[in-house]
C-alpha positions in Angstrom: -25.2 181.0 -116.6 -27.7 182.6 -114.2 -28.4 186.2 -115.0 -30.3 188.8 -113.1 -31.1 192.0 -114.8 -32.5 195.0 -112.9 -34.5 197.8 -114.5 -36.8 200.6 -113.4 -34.3 203.0 -111.8 -34.2 206.6 -112.5 -34.4 210.1 -111.1 -37.4 211.0 -109.0 -38.4 213.8 -106.7 -38.6 213.3 -102.9 -41.9 211.6 -102.1 -42.1 210.0 -105.4 -42.3 206.3 -106.3 -40.5 203.8 -108.4 -40.8 200.1 -109.1 -37.7 198.2 -109.7 -37.7 194.9 -111.5 -35.3 192.0 -111.5 -35.7 189.6 -114.3 -34.0 186.2 -114.0 -32.8 184.1 -116.9 -34.4 181.1 -115.2 -37.0 180.2 -112.7 -36.8 182.3 -109.5 -38.3 179.4 -107.7 -34.8 177.8 -107.9 -33.5 180.4 -105.5 -33.7 179.9 -101.8 -34.1 183.6 -101.5 -34.0 186.7 -103.5 -33.4 190.2 -102.3 -32.6 193.8 -103.0 -29.5 195.6 -101.8 -28.3 199.1 -102.3 -25.0 200.9 -102.2 -24.8 204.7 -101.9 -21.6 206.6 -102.8 -18.9 206.1 -100.2 -21.0 203.6 -98.3 -21.1 199.8 -98.0 -23.7 197.7 -99.7 -26.6 197.1 -97.4 -29.7 194.9 -97.4 -32.9 196.5 -98.4 -35.4 193.6 -98.6 -35.5 189.9 -99.0 -38.1 187.3 -99.9 -37.8 183.6 -99.5 -39.2 180.8 -101.5 -42.2 180.5 -99.2 -42.9 184.2 -99.4 -41.4 185.4 -96.1 -40.1 188.9 -96.4 -37.7 191.0 -94.5 -36.9 194.7 -94.7 -34.3 197.1 -93.5 -35.6 199.4 -90.8 -35.0 202.4 -93.0 -37.5 201.2 -95.6 -40.1 199.5 -93.6 -43.6 200.8 -94.5 -42.3 202.4 -97.6 -40.9 199.6 -99.7 -42.5 196.3 -100.7 -40.7 193.3 -102.2 -42.8 191.0 -104.3 -42.3 188.2 -106.8 -44.0 186.9 -109.9 -42.9 183.3 -110.4 -44.6 183.1 -113.8 -42.6 186.0 -115.0 -39.4 185.0 -113.2 -39.2 188.4 -111.8 -38.9 190.0 -108.4 -40.0 193.6 -107.8 -39.3 196.3 -105.3 -42.0 198.9 -105.0 -40.5 202.0 -103.5 -42.9 204.7 -102.2 -42.3 207.9 -100.3 -38.7 208.1 -101.6 -36.2 210.2 -99.7 -32.9 211.6 -100.8 -31.1 209.1 -98.6 -32.6 206.3 -100.7 -30.3 207.4 -103.5 -28.1 204.5 -104.4 -27.4 201.8 -106.9 -29.8 199.0 -106.3 -28.8 195.4 -106.8 -30.8 192.3 -107.2 -29.5 189.2 -105.5 -30.4 185.6 -105.9 -29.2 183.1 -103.3 -29.0 179.4 -104.0 -27.4 177.4 -101.2 -23.8 178.7 -100.9 -24.0 180.6 -104.2 -25.0 184.2 -104.7 -25.9 185.8 -108.0 -25.9 189.5 -108.5 -27.4 191.8 -111.1 -25.6 194.7 -112.6 -27.4 197.3 -110.6 -29.8 200.1 -111.4 -29.3 203.7 -110.3 -32.0 205.4 -108.2 -31.6 209.1 -107.6 -34.0 211.0 -105.3 -33.6 214.7 -105.7 -35.5 217.8 -106.4 
C-alpha cells in the first residue's frame, strides 16, 4: 500500500510562513509526478503546485512567487514552502502522488491563516 502523510500545517498570521511535508512510504521516484492541492471550506479542491520526476514544476497563479515545491528523493519527501501567507490560503492541503493512471492522496493537513 502506498501511503502519503502530510505534516506541517497549523495556524499562522498573515504574512507568515509554513513548510508542509509529504512523506511517502516508498520511493517518490516511482511517481510520475507529485503535487500539492488544497480545498477551502465550501470550495472545490484545486491544484497548488506540482513537480515531475525530472524536476519540472508548475504553480497555480494564486501562489506563484510565494510558494515553492521541492523534493528530497533520499528522504522520500516532497515539500511545499509557503511564504507571505494570506487568509485566502486557508485550506486543507493534500499531497498527491501520480503513477500512470493511479492517484494516491494523503490525509490532508490544515493550514489556517488568520490574525
